[in-house]
Legacy VTK file of the C-alpha trace (Angstrom):
# vtk DataFile Version 3.0
C-alpha trace
ASCII
DATASET POLYDATA
POINTS 437 float
-9.190 -1.099 -61.429
-11.206 -4.405 -60.805
-9.848 -5.100 -64.208
-6.485 -3.950 -63.455
-6.315 -6.554 -60.109
-7.730 -9.737 -61.729
-4.768 -8.767 -64.361
-2.197 -8.418 -61.558
-3.720 -11.615 -59.693
-3.788 -13.783 -62.753
-0.083 -12.973 -63.368
0.564 -13.482 -59.804
-0.655 -16.995 -59.852
0.974 -17.898 -63.029
4.447 -16.757 -61.969
3.793 -18.689 -58.147
2.489 -21.807 -60.790
5.258 -21.556 -63.213
8.242 -21.311 -60.475
6.998 -23.873 -58.235
6.618 -26.039 -61.189
10.150 -25.187 -61.816
11.382 -26.185 -58.310
9.749 -29.399 -58.154
11.840 -30.457 -61.940
14.629 -29.134 -59.840
14.682 -31.286 -57.200
13.262 -34.359 -59.129
16.771 -33.556 -61.553
18.502 -33.895 -58.335
17.405 -36.921 -56.842
17.368 -38.751 -60.414
20.656 -37.371 -61.730
21.116 -40.475 -63.871
17.895 -40.565 -65.599
17.810 -36.993 -66.227
21.457 -37.537 -67.469
20.166 -40.130 -69.946
16.983 -38.840 -71.077
18.607 -35.563 -72.028
21.367 -37.791 -74.121
18.286 -39.136 -75.800
16.834 -36.017 -76.714
20.062 -34.602 -77.969
20.042 -38.148 -79.879
17.058 -37.594 -81.457
18.047 -34.238 -82.288
21.108 -34.391 -83.676
20.793 -37.422 -86.296
17.129 -36.455 -87.106
15.765 -32.951 -86.331
19.326 -31.076 -87.627
19.809 -32.747 -90.893
16.331 -32.629 -91.876
15.237 -29.717 -91.159
18.457 -27.389 -91.887
17.912 -27.774 -95.986
14.512 -26.720 -95.616
15.364 -23.627 -93.371
17.601 -22.369 -95.421
15.901 -22.783 -98.930
12.627 -21.477 -97.464
14.354 -17.979 -96.749
16.831 -17.807 -99.917
13.928 -18.371 -102.020
11.486 -15.361 -100.093
14.877 -12.836 -100.627
14.924 -13.764 -104.118
11.492 -12.729 -104.406
10.200 -16.757 -105.617
7.275 -16.364 -102.604
5.917 -13.450 -104.275
5.963 -15.077 -107.726
4.687 -18.273 -106.017
1.936 -16.255 -104.684
0.397 -15.320 -108.021
0.548 -18.661 -108.798
-1.020 -20.357 -106.022
-3.578 -17.503 -105.136
-6.403 -19.785 -106.219
-5.498 -22.616 -104.065
-4.889 -20.195 -100.824
-7.540 -18.640 -100.925
-10.025 -21.443 -101.789
-8.918 -24.097 -99.210
-7.088 -22.046 -96.593
-8.796 -18.366 -97.170
-4.931 -16.989 -97.135
-2.839 -15.338 -99.819
-0.978 -16.978 -102.401
2.750 -16.516 -100.550
1.545 -19.164 -97.833
1.624 -21.794 -100.348
5.751 -21.688 -99.982
5.231 -22.168 -96.152
2.456 -24.750 -96.349
5.202 -26.859 -98.638
7.934 -26.284 -96.683
6.154 -27.369 -93.632
5.017 -30.618 -95.641
8.646 -31.729 -96.716
10.599 -30.321 -93.666
8.317 -30.176 -91.238
7.984 -28.152 -87.995
9.153 -25.626 -86.851
9.985 -25.243 -90.621
6.882 -23.910 -91.635
6.430 -21.437 -88.587
9.945 -20.105 -89.280
8.903 -19.482 -93.122
5.384 -18.077 -91.873
6.899 -15.779 -89.502
9.707 -14.995 -92.104
6.733 -13.785 -94.358
5.493 -11.130 -91.582
8.509 -9.584 -91.529
8.693 -8.954 -95.140
5.452 -7.849 -94.724
3.552 -10.458 -97.141
0.789 -11.594 -94.510
-0.169 -10.435 -91.210
0.184 -11.663 -87.794
-3.100 -13.455 -87.488
-2.631 -14.862 -90.902
1.066 -16.206 -89.544
-1.314 -17.856 -86.767
-3.488 -19.669 -89.150
-0.701 -20.492 -91.717
1.420 -22.111 -88.836
-1.484 -24.349 -88.274
-2.046 -25.126 -91.896
2.046 -25.909 -92.104
2.514 -27.995 -89.364
3.264 -31.647 -90.498
6.116 -33.937 -88.924
8.882 -34.775 -91.212
8.063 -37.212 -93.849
12.132 -38.412 -93.927
11.159 -39.196 -89.984
8.186 -40.878 -90.739
9.125 -42.884 -93.650
12.940 -43.853 -92.837
12.752 -43.300 -88.687
9.449 -44.582 -88.130
9.019 -47.053 -91.408
12.382 -48.287 -91.491
13.762 -48.454 -87.876
10.840 -48.528 -85.885
8.176 -50.726 -87.589
10.629 -52.466 -90.137
8.485 -52.173 -92.841
8.965 -48.611 -95.418
5.528 -49.450 -96.729
3.942 -48.663 -93.366
5.636 -45.048 -93.205
4.253 -44.613 -96.662
0.862 -45.096 -95.500
1.142 -43.177 -92.224
2.966 -39.985 -94.443
-0.303 -40.035 -96.818
-2.543 -40.211 -94.025
-0.825 -37.350 -92.101
-0.682 -34.941 -95.046
-4.240 -36.003 -96.364
-6.137 -35.918 -92.614
-3.461 -32.114 -91.890
-5.228 -30.886 -95.160
-8.859 -31.755 -93.996
-8.269 -30.687 -90.602
-6.962 -27.167 -91.672
-9.783 -26.230 -93.915
-12.389 -27.685 -90.962
-10.585 -25.424 -88.158
-10.560 -22.337 -90.360
-14.116 -22.158 -90.893
-14.595 -23.253 -87.421
-13.210 -19.696 -86.504
-15.353 -16.866 -85.420
-16.630 -15.055 -87.969
-15.414 -11.674 -87.308
-11.829 -13.416 -87.546
-12.222 -15.228 -90.568
-13.418 -12.153 -92.124
-10.160 -10.986 -91.494
-7.901 -13.879 -92.525
-8.316 -12.986 -96.452
-7.612 -9.327 -96.273
-4.343 -7.570 -95.930
-4.313 -3.363 -95.050
-1.269 -1.429 -94.605
-1.199 -0.909 -90.576
-1.746 -4.523 -90.279
1.380 -5.107 -92.367
3.547 -2.881 -90.365
5.419 -4.545 -87.695
5.169 -1.151 -85.929
2.687 1.296 -85.809
5.308 4.192 -86.142
6.722 2.830 -89.205
5.102 2.984 -92.616
3.984 0.101 -94.353
5.105 -0.308 -98.162
2.030 0.975 -100.036
3.139 1.746 -103.826
1.795 -0.732 -105.853
3.001 -1.145 -109.685
0.664 -0.185 -111.813
-0.014 -3.694 -113.279
-0.708 -4.659 -109.901
-3.155 -2.230 -108.554
-6.076 -3.884 -109.917
-7.884 -7.105 -110.987
-8.970 -5.795 -113.804
-5.886 -5.494 -115.121
-4.953 -8.732 -115.162
-6.087 -10.638 -118.258
-4.431 -14.102 -118.563
-2.282 -13.646 -121.029
-0.282 -11.288 -118.255
-0.127 -13.770 -115.656
4.054 -14.187 -116.324
4.358 -10.291 -116.234
2.547 -10.431 -113.344
4.886 -13.352 -111.090
8.446 -11.043 -112.807
7.003 -8.184 -111.351
6.136 -9.403 -108.273
9.748 -11.218 -107.915
11.331 -7.990 -108.779
9.493 -6.003 -106.424
10.313 -8.292 -103.663
14.172 -8.462 -104.640
14.553 -5.030 -104.793
13.009 -4.483 -101.195
15.749 -7.071 -100.063
18.764 -5.876 -101.438
21.242 -8.686 -99.984
24.040 -9.240 -102.164
24.361 -13.385 -102.251
26.904 -13.499 -99.287
25.309 -11.350 -97.054
22.174 -13.603 -97.776
23.771 -16.841 -97.257
25.181 -15.703 -93.893
22.243 -14.762 -92.530
20.380 -17.956 -93.480
22.497 -20.617 -91.750
22.660 -18.085 -88.871
18.932 -17.696 -88.697
18.783 -21.579 -89.700
20.968 -22.584 -86.531
19.384 -20.673 -84.596
16.568 -22.030 -85.154
17.555 -25.428 -84.592
19.110 -24.648 -81.428
15.730 -23.185 -80.199
14.403 -26.635 -81.198
16.859 -29.007 -79.620
16.816 -26.810 -76.281
13.328 -27.717 -76.486
13.479 -31.384 -77.042
16.428 -31.726 -74.329
14.260 -30.434 -71.872
11.012 -32.210 -72.986
13.229 -35.433 -72.816
13.899 -35.441 -69.396
10.665 -33.693 -68.233
8.897 -36.843 -69.335
11.410 -39.032 -67.801
10.552 -37.867 -64.349
6.786 -37.276 -64.757
7.265 -41.432 -65.837
9.366 -41.760 -63.001
7.199 -40.182 -60.321
3.856 -39.234 -61.196
2.858 -42.077 -63.164
5.238 -45.093 -62.483
2.742 -47.865 -63.341
1.212 -46.149 -66.238
1.719 -47.201 -69.962
5.341 -46.041 -70.983
3.903 -44.320 -74.134
1.560 -41.983 -72.023
3.593 -38.675 -71.497
6.126 -38.581 -74.621
2.525 -39.225 -76.841
1.253 -36.198 -75.346
4.104 -33.955 -75.045
7.022 -35.091 -77.355
6.102 -36.711 -80.970
9.547 -38.617 -81.580
9.701 -40.326 -78.145
5.632 -40.956 -78.419
5.835 -42.517 -81.698
8.828 -45.091 -81.086
7.207 -46.042 -77.891
4.007 -46.622 -79.084
5.625 -48.609 -82.519
7.412 -50.836 -79.619
4.475 -51.365 -77.469
2.344 -54.931 -77.672
-0.403 -53.245 -79.555
-2.732 -54.621 -82.376
-1.358 -53.293 -85.854
-4.681 -51.332 -86.443
-4.679 -49.889 -82.866
-0.784 -49.182 -83.208
-0.959 -47.707 -86.617
-3.948 -45.561 -85.784
-2.633 -44.487 -82.327
0.593 -43.126 -84.233
-1.158 -41.331 -86.829
-2.969 -39.747 -83.652
0.342 -38.759 -82.289
1.627 -37.404 -85.669
-1.575 -35.296 -85.902
-1.450 -34.151 -82.342
2.534 -33.104 -82.433
3.299 -32.869 -78.895
3.230 -29.887 -76.807
6.943 -29.635 -77.033
6.254 -28.668 -81.192
3.520 -26.418 -80.178
5.822 -24.330 -77.893
8.454 -24.199 -80.797
5.899 -23.077 -82.941
4.557 -20.211 -80.070
8.427 -19.398 -79.795
9.015 -19.139 -83.423
5.759 -16.777 -83.894
6.141 -14.513 -80.732
8.534 -12.378 -82.544
6.163 -11.242 -84.634
3.211 -10.722 -81.824
0.994 -13.750 -82.820
-1.530 -13.191 -79.965
-2.040 -15.689 -77.148
-5.822 -16.326 -79.112
-4.295 -18.068 -81.987
-2.232 -20.658 -80.179
-5.627 -21.554 -78.711
-6.391 -21.999 -82.323
-3.706 -23.521 -83.226
-3.816 -26.683 -80.374
-7.556 -26.810 -81.368
-6.839 -27.691 -84.913
-4.056 -29.777 -83.741
-6.752 -31.907 -81.635
-8.989 -32.183 -85.019
-5.812 -33.222 -87.149
-4.924 -35.854 -84.608
-8.272 -37.090 -84.803
-9.038 -37.264 -88.301
-5.510 -39.125 -88.531
-6.848 -41.766 -86.087
-10.239 -42.061 -87.823
-8.604 -42.434 -91.207
-5.901 -44.933 -90.679
-8.155 -46.847 -88.044
-10.671 -47.358 -91.453
-7.855 -47.453 -94.050
-5.824 -49.902 -92.405
-7.227 -53.062 -92.476
-7.537 -52.849 -96.384
-4.486 -51.556 -97.064
-2.794 -54.455 -94.863
-4.275 -57.012 -96.779
-3.180 -56.064 -100.149
0.162 -56.246 -98.743
0.930 -59.305 -96.887
4.931 -58.337 -95.722
3.036 -55.444 -93.824
0.866 -57.759 -92.119
3.348 -60.314 -91.313
5.302 -57.741 -90.276
3.057 -56.560 -87.590
2.065 -59.277 -86.744
5.624 -60.714 -85.265
5.844 -56.906 -84.428
3.121 -56.895 -81.707
5.280 -60.270 -79.736
8.132 -58.388 -79.179
8.870 -56.272 -75.935
9.730 -52.970 -75.338
13.914 -53.480 -74.913
15.932 -52.172 -71.397
17.948 -49.862 -73.860
16.183 -48.463 -76.467
18.146 -48.449 -80.005
17.817 -45.346 -80.849
17.754 -44.930 -84.875
20.025 -48.126 -85.749
19.903 -46.813 -88.914
21.972 -43.942 -88.777
24.523 -45.474 -86.394
27.225 -45.917 -88.766
26.935 -42.400 -90.557
27.182 -38.857 -88.912
24.645 -36.188 -89.395
26.811 -33.864 -91.108
27.094 -36.281 -93.874
23.386 -36.885 -93.823
22.420 -32.977 -94.857
24.862 -33.841 -98.022
21.801 -36.357 -98.546
19.107 -34.063 -97.538
20.021 -31.422 -99.545
19.173 -32.913 -102.967
15.937 -34.858 -101.330
14.814 -31.346 -100.018
15.017 -29.510 -103.248
13.672 -32.202 -105.029
10.431 -33.076 -103.062
10.137 -29.403 -102.291
9.775 -28.896 -105.986
7.306 -31.842 -106.743
5.115 -30.402 -103.985
5.005 -26.981 -105.037
4.120 -28.423 -108.811
1.273 -30.423 -107.503
-0.016 -27.082 -105.613
0.256 -25.276 -108.887
-1.304 -27.686 -110.691
-4.154 -27.625 -108.627
-4.480 -23.812 -108.472
-4.140 -23.440 -111.885
-7.693 -26.407 -112.107
-8.979 -23.717 -109.343
-8.099 -20.717 -111.548
-9.417 -22.735 -115.143
-12.928 -23.866 -113.075
-13.542 -20.169 -111.723
-12.818 -18.924 -115.255
-15.424 -21.160 -116.842
-18.287 -20.258 -114.312
-17.776 -16.710 -113.552
-18.760 -16.181 -117.035
LINES 1 438
437 0 1 2 3 4 5 6 7 8 9 10 11 12 13 14 15 16 17 18 19 20 21 22 23 24 25 26 27 28 29 30 31 32 33 34 35 36 37 38 39 40 41 42 43 44 45 46 47 48 49 50 51 52 53 54 55 56 57 58 59 60 61 62 63 64 65 66 67 68 69 70 71 72 73 74 75 76 77 78 79 80 81 82 83 84 85 86 87 88 89 90 91 92 93 94 95 96 97 98 99 100 101 102 103 104 105 106 107 108 109 110 111 112 113 114 115 116 117 118 119 120 121 122 123 124 125 126 127 128 129 130 131 132 133 134 135 136 137 138 139 140 141 142 143 144 145 146 147 148 149 150 151 152 153 154 155 156 157 158 159 160 161 162 163 164 165 166 167 168 169 170 171 172 173 174 175 176 177 178 179 180 181 182 183 184 185 186 187 188 189 190 191 192 193 194 195 196 197 198 199 200 201 202 203 204 205 206 207 208 209 210 211 212 213 214 215 216 217 218 219 220 221 222 223 224 225 226 227 228 229 230 231 232 233 234 235 236 237 238 239 240 241 242 243 244 245 246 247 248 249 250 251 252 253 254 255 256 257 258 259 260 261 262 263 264 265 266 267 268 269 270 271 272 273 274 275 276 277 278 279 280 281 282 283 284 285 286 287 288 289 290 291 292 293 294 295 296 297 298 299 300 301 302 303 304 305 306 307 308 309 310 311 312 313 314 315 316 317 318 319 320 321 322 323 324 325 326 327 328 329 330 331 332 333 334 335 336 337 338 339 340 341 342 343 344 345 346 347 348 349 350 351 352 353 354 355 356 357 358 359 360 361 362 363 364 365 366 367 368 369 370 371 372 373 374 375 376 377 378 379 380 381 382 383 384 385 386 387 388 389 390 391 392 393 394 395 396 397 398 399 400 401 402 403 404 405 406 407 408 409 410 411 412 413 414 415 416 417 418 419 420 421 422 423 424 425 426 427 428 429 430 431 432 433 434 435 436
């Protein structure tokens, strides 16, 4: 009875808190309709001009590759890399590559699809979402580097720091999890892979896949082929049905993302207007929404090393908006609240590592790039404009045209990243084979 009373009381307090916050937000919108409208247009502009064209190809590609069995075949190759670095099955490699190339929540969406296909568990999906949580590289290089900082080289620098610090943070965060949960991350049982207790899991295993003892090196290609054929037969959809489902699900995920971004854009504007009117304009955006945060930081009168380090930290943190997007995507597969706490912890570690690496490495990097150094010397004297010139690079082109440009870029970057990951996994496999004799 005591436990039930505490649960009821906590639920009542949460309801009162959320309803009171929603009421205050409505009152603030009524009192400042113009500011709220301008903020919503700003959030819509970011989503339509950057997020939609940049994420749509990766969401579609990841779902189609999973349905065709590519994920299962890739899992055979990436098994050593995923297990050694992240204590995850090899199938998680595609989600990490999609997250690095497509950004959030493409990685989380791929992780959710893997749970629905019973290739990983819900607990593994929470860890995988934290590992695959990256900002879109097109946004970092083109928008941040070229449009905001007026120097593409700075965008490449921030992208490298973002990727490297993300992998380091994921490896550290996974090893800091409780021992019992860490021991369960790398194992899968039939009951774990069944989305419902009453629904039996697929437990039939091909004779060639039943034991590691039957895995000589010359059967690697055979194992990949068998895994892909089994996954394709399990899916069973024709190409037309698959293409329709892929487009529908990808657009649905993007609509959810756009709704989050618009709401947070309004929320940030009202917080700055009523709660902290005299504070830095970059305070709330940096904590809550990454795109608005990096824009305001790039326009702030800061020293170049401080600006770059803070932008790298905001990219690593990701913003509360992106955290809620990942939570919304993974709640459908039964992710526990505790897993989201671990997710936020890894995001915080990512931000701190990215800040430290950028703070240390930017000075030698800028010393060998006179153009970058001169750009930031002049950029620090530019004040924040009254009307933000949002993304002038895309002012004369539509998002539909950008999708046509983004699709080949998405395919090439995803293929290149997978080649690198497969090469690393092959080196680890060779290293394990040499020292296990």
